N, C-alpha and C positions, 0 to 999 in steps of 0.2 A: 022717742028716746033721741038726744044729740047724735048728729054725727062724730061729735068728739068723743062719746058715752061709746058708739061701735066700735068706732077705732080700738078704744082701749081693750072693750071686749075680746075684738080681734087679735090683739099683742098677745093678751093672758093665756089666749088659749092657743096658740103657735108654739111650737114645741121649739122652731128653730130660732126664735126669738129669745126664749129662755136660753137656748145652749149659747147665744150673742152674748147676752147678758153676762152668762159666767164665762166665758172664754174674756169678755173684757173686765172681768173681774179679778180676771186671774185665777181660774181653777182650773186642776190639772185633770183630765179624764184616766183612769187606770180601769181596764175593763169595762164591767157595766157601773163603776163608780167612779167618785170621782173627791178628788182630794180638798176642803174647804178652803175656801180661798180668805176667809174670815177669821181665822187662826192659823196657828202653826200646827199644819193638817201632817203629824208623822205618816199616817196610812189613811186609806181613801174610806174616811166616815160620811160622806154624805153623797144624795143622789137625787136626781127628778123624777117625780111621780105625778100622772092626772088624777084630778078630782073636781068633780062637778063642773068637766067643759072646761077649766084652767088646769096650768103645768105649774105645777110650785117646784120648789127647792127646799132640801131638807138636810138640814148637817145633825146628828147622832149625838154630835159632841159639843156645839156651842149655842147660846142661844143670841146667834146673830142677827135675828128679827127684833130689835128691841124685849129680846128677854126668850122668845120666841124662837123655834128651831125651824120654823116652815115659813115660806113668803114666796109672791109670785115674782114674775120677770121685771115688774116695777119695783118692786121692794128688794129686788137686788141691784137694780140700776141704783137706787136711792142711797143704799150701805155701800156699794161699791164708790161712787162716787161724789159720796160726802152731800146730795142736796135733797131738797124738797120733792112733793109730788109731782109740783110742775117745772120742778129743774128734771125729774124724769121723764117728762113728756117732753121736753125741748131734747132733747139726748133723742127721742126717739121720732122726732120730726115730729109730735102732734100738737095744734095749736093750745098753748095754757092758757091765752089769755080768757076763754071762757068758763063763767061760775066761781066759786067762792075755791080757797086753798084747800082743796080736800082730794079724794082720792078717788072721783069719780062714782061713787055709791050714798054720798053724802056724809060719809064719816071727818071730821073734821082732823087736822093733822096740825099740832103745836111746830113750836119753831126748830126741832130738830128733825124734823120731814115727816114722821107716822109716830104713832102715839107710843110714847115709850122708847121710841128707835135710839142709841146715841151711837149719834155718827161717829166715824173714824177720825183720825187727829187729820186735820187739814192741813196739807204744806201752806207757808204761808202765800204762797204764789201760786192762789187757786182761785183767780176769777171765771167767769163762765160767760160767757155771752160772745157774740160776735165781736163787741167792741173793743177786746182784746190786742195788744197793738205786739204782735206776735216775733217782731223782726227786734224791737226792744227788749221784749223779754229772754229771745235764745244769747242777744247782744250782754245784756248785764249777767244772764248765768254764766256763759262764756268767760267775762272776766272776772267774773268771782272764782270761778277757777285754775285762770292764771294767775290771781293773787293769793292761790294757796297752795303752795309746795307742796305743803303733807296732804293734803285731798289729790293735787296730781301723781305723789308719791304712794297713796293709797290704792289709786286707778291703775297703776304700773305692778303692784305685788298683788292686786286681787283679782284685775281681769288682764293683766298682760298689755294692757294699752298704754304705749308710751307717749310723751308729753309731745313729739312730733305730728301723732294721729291727731290726738287731740286738738291741736290746736289747727291742725288741716281741715278737721271736720267739727269744727267749733263746739265742742263739747263741754258743757257748762254744768253746774250744779244749782239746786235751788238755795233760796234761801238758809232754809234750816238743815242743810246738808244730808239730808235725809235721800235725795235723788238723784241720779245725774241726770242730763237732760241731754235733749240730739232738737238741732232744727232740721225739720223736714221739708222741705224746698218743693216746689212745683214749678218749673221752667223758670229758675233761678231766683223767685222769691222764695221767704221763708211763708210756708200757709199753717204749720202748726208746730207745736212744742211737744217733745214727747218724755214723759218723766219716768225713768226704772229705779227702781228703790236699790240702794247701796247697801242696807244690811235686809238680811232674808226675814227676820222679825217685820220686817214695815209693811204696815197695809194700806193701799192698795199696792200691788206690786207694779201696777204701773198706772198711767193714765195720760190724757193726752187735753191739751189746752189749743186750741178753746175746745171744749166738751162738744163731741157729735161730730168731732171732724172724721171723716173717712181714713181710717187704719190701714188699709191697705195698698202701700207704698212702699217704696224703695229708698233703704239708708242704713248705711252709709254707700256709693256707688264708687270704687276706685279698678279702674280697667286699662292701669299705668303698666302692669310688670307680665312680665313673660307667662307662658303657660296658661292652665285653665283658670276661670273666675270660679271662683268659691262662693257658693249661695249659701247664704247661714239662715237661719229661722231667729234671726234675735241681731239689733247692731249693735252689741256689746261682743259676740262670736265674732262677726266678722272685721270691727276695729283689730280686735286681735289679730286675725290672717293678715290685714294691710299692715300692722306694726312687722308684722313677722318679715314683711316685704314679697306679700304675693298679692294677686286682684283679688276681689271680693265683693258682693253685694249683700246686705244683709234686707231682711224680706219687715218692716216693722211688724206686722201683722200676726208674726212666730209661725207656727206652727197649724194656727186655724185659719190661715189667710190663704187664701186664692192667689195666684201671682197676678200682677199687677198690669192692666191692659199691654202698655206700652212696653213689658218686659223685653217680649219674643224681637222686637226693632231694636231694641238697645244692646240686645247680647248678640244679634246675629251675626254667626260668622267666626264666634268664640266658643269654645268648647266648654264646657260647666261641669264642675266638681261637685255634688251635694252632699252638703256636709250635716247628717242627719243624728239628732242628739241618740243618745244608749240607752233608746225605753221604747215599750210598744206604739207609743204615739208618736215617736222621733222617727219609728222606722216606716210606718205607715205614711207620714210624709213623705219621708223619702223615696218611697216606692211611687206616689203618688206623682210627683213632683218632677224625678224621672220619664215619667209616661207623659207629662204633661209638656216637658220640655220637647222630647223626640218628638211628639206631635206638632209641635211650631215648627219643628225644624232645626233644630238644635242639638247639638252634638252634647248629652250629657250622662253622667255615671254617678250613683252610689260609691262614696269614697269610704274603705275600712280605715280609719286615719290610727287606730288600736286603743278604742275606747272602752272604757270599764268604769261603769255607774259607782259597782260596790269599791272601786279604788276610789271614788273622787275624779273620774274623768268621766262622768255624764256628757260634756261635749267639746267640740272644739277648741272652745276658749279653755275650758278646763283645761285639756289637753297641753295647749300651749304657754299657759301659765306655768304648770308642773316644770315641761321643760327649760322655760324661761327663769322663773325662778329659785325655783327649787333644784333642777340641774344646772342652773348656770348658763346654757347654752347661749350662741348668740343669734339675732334674726338671721344670718346663712346658713346656718346648723338646721335650726326651724323649720326654714323655707326648704331646704334639701329632703327635709323629713318628711312634708308634706308632697315634695314631687314625687320623691318614693311611692308616699301610699297613693298618689293617684293613678302613677303607671303599673303598680300592681291592681288597683281598679281596672285600669284601660289598657286592655293587651294590645291593642292599635295605636296608642299614643306616641309611645316610643319608636313606631316605626315611620311614621308620619315624618315626610319632610321636615315639617315645623318642630315634630317631637326630636329626631336628630340633631336641628342645627340649635336646640337647646339644652342639648346635653353636653354636661362640661369634658364629657369624654372625647367629643367628637371634636373638641379644639387643643386637644391634650399634645404635644408631641408625639411623631409616633418613633418608639426607640428602637434602634439598630446594634447590633452586633458584631464589631467591624473584625474583620479576617484577620490584619494583620498582611494583607493582599492591595495594596494600595490601587493597582488596577483595577481588581475585584471589586471593591469597597468604592472607588468611584464609579463606579458601571451601577452599582446596586442602591445608590444614593447617600454610603454610609454606613454597608455593610449589610447581614441577614436581618431582616425585619426580624422583630421579636411577635408572638403570637402566631406566626407563618413557619412553614413548613417547607425547608430547602433540598430539593433530591440531586445528588449526585450520582450518575448513573456510568454505567460502562463495560466493557467485557473483563473476563478475568485476567489479572494482570495488569489493570491498565495503571494502575498508581492511586484508584482510588480512595482507597483505605490510606494513604500516605499523603493525601492532598486533604483529605479532612482531620486526620491526626494534625497536622502542622496549622490548620485552623484552630482547630481547640487548643493548642500549645500558645499559638500568639495570643488568644483572647485571655487564656491563663496568666500569662507572662502580663497584659495590661488589666490586671487586678478581675476577670469576670468569672465567675464561680462556675465552672465545667461540668457536666457531668457526662461520663464516654460509656455507652452499655454495650459491649463487644458481644455478638453471638458469634463471631466466626473465629478472634484472638483471641487467646488468654490475656488476664490483666499481665502475664509477667512478660508474654511477646509483647503488650501494647507497653511495658515501663521500658524495654533494651530499646525499643525505638523511637520513645520519648530522649531517654538518653542518650540513643546516638543520635538524635537531631540535634539537640541541644549540647552536647559536646563535641558536636563535627566529627564525629568517628564513624567506623563502617562497623554498622550493626553488628555483622557476620562476625567482626573481631570479640565484642561483647557475649554472644552466643557460647561462642567455642571456646573462653575465654583466655584468647591468644593476644590481651592486653598487656602492653609493658612500657616503660620509661614515658616519654613526654604522653602519648595517649592517654594511660593507664591516669597519670596524674591530672590532665585534662578531665578525665570523667569525673575523678574522684573530687577537683573543686565543685565539676557543673553541677554534680547531684546535692552537694552541701549547700550549695546556694538556691538548687528549686526545690528543697524539701520541702517548700509551704506554698508553694505553688496552688492556688484553689481548682485542684481539679482530682475530678473521685473516680478511677477504672474500676467498671461492676462487670462481672464475667458470671459462667454460669456455675461458680459456687458459689454466688451468693443467692442465687433463684432455684438452684438443685432442679435438675430438669430444664423441659423445653419451658420456654418463653410466650407466653399467649401476650394479647394486648391489653387484657386485663394486669396479668402480672407486669407487664410495662408502664401502666397506669399508676399502679402501687409505687412501683419504684421511681417514679419521676416525682409522684406527689410529695414523698419521703424527700427525696434529696433536694428539692422546693423547701420545705420547711426547714430541712436538717441542714443543707450548705447553702441555702439559696440559689440555686443554680440557676443561671440564666440562660444559658448554650447547652442543650441534650445532643450529643450526638449517639446515633443508633447505626452500628455496621453487623448486621446487614439487613435487611427488609424482607429477604428471600429465607428468612432462619428464624422469622416470627411464627411460631406454633398456631395453630388453628384449634377455636375453641370449642370445646366438645360436642355443643349444638349445632356447627356451623355446616349447614348443608352443602358439601363439596366445598374445592379449593375456589372456585369462581366467587363464590358468597363469602367465604372466609378472606380473601382479596380484598373485595368489596366493604367488608365490617372494619377490616385493619384500617384502609385508606382513611373510611369515616373517623376511626379512634385516633388516627394521627392527628388528623386536624383540630378535633376537639383538646388532644390532648396538649398541642401547643398554644392552644387557645384559651384555653382555661387555668393553663398553671402561668405562661404568661410569658412563656420562653421560646427562643430562637430553637425550633427544632431541625438536626441536620440527619436526612436520611440517604444512607448509600442502598442502592438499589442495582440489581444485575439486569443486560442488556440480554434478549433472546439469543440462544446458542448457533441455531438455523439460519444457516446464509440465505440471503435475499436475492429475490429471483432477478433483481437488477444490482448488480455487485457493484455499482459506484452512485445509486442512490441516500442521500444522507439520512443518516439515524433520525425516527420521529418517536414521537411521545407512546406511538404506537408499541416500539420497539422495546419499552420497558416492561420487565419481567417481574409478576407479581403483585404488580401496583395498585390494581382495580383501579378506583377513580383518583386516586391522591395524584397523578400527573396532571387531572383539571383542577384539584384544591389547591397543590402546593402551589407556592407564590414564585417560587424558582426553579426550573431543571436545568442541571446542567448535564454535559455528557462529557464523558473524562477521557481522555487519549492523553498517550506520554509517545513519547519518540526519543532514544538513548543514541547518543554521539558513537562514533567511533571511540573503541578504546586503546589509548597509548599510554608508554611507559611511564609512569611517573607522572600523568596529569592524573587528578581525580576522575571519575567516571559523573558525567553529568548528560544532561539531553533537556528534554521541554516537555512541560505537561503542559496539555489546551484544553480549555473550559469552550463548548461550544452549547451556545445558550438555544436549547431548545423552546423554554418558555420565560421568560421575566415577567410578572404582573403589571410591576410598576416603573421599571425603567423604560420598557420598549425596545430593551437592548435585543431580546429575541427574533423582533422584526428585522434588525440590524443584518443578520445574518453573519457576524464577525466572532472569530474566536477570540480568545482571551489567551493570551500564551504568557509563560511562566516558566523561571530556570528549575531544574529540578536536577536534584542529586541525589541517585539510587540506591548509592552504598550507603548513606545514614539517614536517606529519606528525607533531605529538607527539599520545600517549594520553597523559592522568592519570586520577586517581582524581578524581570530582566535587568542587569545592571549591578543587582545588590551583592555585596561580599559575600562570601561562602566561608571565608574563613582558613584553618590550617589545608594544606594538600595531604592527598592520602593516595597510597599505593591502585593503581590501577588494579583490579581483578579481587581486590579485598570483599 
């Protein structure tokens, strides 16, 4: 027996060789069966089996082997590649020069490659052998595509690969316009041209020139964009990802190929997003690939991008095509969707420094709500930080409510929608305070009904002019009964949707009721403070909370107030972005002069401005009769009688 005959027998008895031949032909395994690559096989109708020491491929739906349903691995190679028996030996690396043109058993072969076998339609560019000028072949195919606007448009409409990506990676078409071509390089030179069918009915699905080239290669390779590198089992899928503006690498051997040896060195230091197809073969490949990448020291995870084979989204290329063509989404929107899918699949990704820096929200300007008190706004870098909690604390009767009401009125006057949730004062009392503030008349005159003449007219005009202020006053008549953190959350969420609240005032924290399952006051304080922080962040509002200081005296009477003195605040004093101790001082009352004094804010904590470390108080003019608080030097309006 010749050495060639022994090698042929070895190949025929090797199941791995049969599986490789079928994969190269484009067969798709579905469980224990597979779809035949030689006809449009809607359901698996084929399989492999052993007979007389050799492995055979059988399709029960077509006579792929010259009218026969069964053949060995050499028959599969001949049918798939359109070559004769010697050509199949060449593909396998077996010396084909020995003996006549037969199958190794003495059976002569005709010009079709096997007795009665009808070869598939061959592309006009299908020369074989080492003498192919693959660089020239790739260049001609590239120019052919660039000169065909209709085919460039088809590449975009069917594969979501735009002309820029096609030009960058020198995608081409064969002369018969039946195959896309890809120039696969090795160290800068083209070593092979892979052909991938354009229409699903074209057989075979893909082939390489020159024949027999190692198919375990990388194409395309794009590492230009931020974020993870998308690993795709196929060239067209990776090209679609690149066209959408994200880094990607394609495995030319698809899901059947192992990762090339140079893969780990090429991708070292980059996170990998493995984009498997939506079928069992794809999912198995995805799991295996993630393990292989992880073992190679690469941060990799399988990403669920929202595929659905039954809906026509079998792979990531289908998904991108659907969004780009059917959904008319631009590249930025598609890339954002891929980024989101990766972040959902990689819980750590958005928390790394690179992940935070790559998040657009990181660089969005931080919004502040101006308080209308110039000194305070300048100290806080523009006002109250949206998404954060600011505490205004103080002992009873120290102008806490009047200070935060002034902030609410100033913001609403500037057009900022404000919600004021009052657990202490009724909405009627708050309305009197706001009217007195705006009209600059004593609040006691309003509540007692003693307004007359000019102050009464000023109040009437003020109410008429400010009826449309975007300010909502909610008291216990709205929620009926004790208000807990869950109830407060519902109010803020509703107010955010209904009125667009950007500033919310809670007056005050000590009256917020515990939930039924809170285990004691301390636990309730902790849960309340966590809820307030979450409330501001989730609803994207600046939350102002009024809280009391402890009533008992201090051992050191001259010791300054600290965060530990805040009553019922749990840990909110640490979660809050600002904590101010509010105090006031009223000047001696003189006949004919409007009562006035000072409101002082002592910063116990300012997370972003460093004001607390300066230990410097902020001082404002205060008019207790009408509840107005202004910057020092600001005009206060009309005079009022002392004692009003």
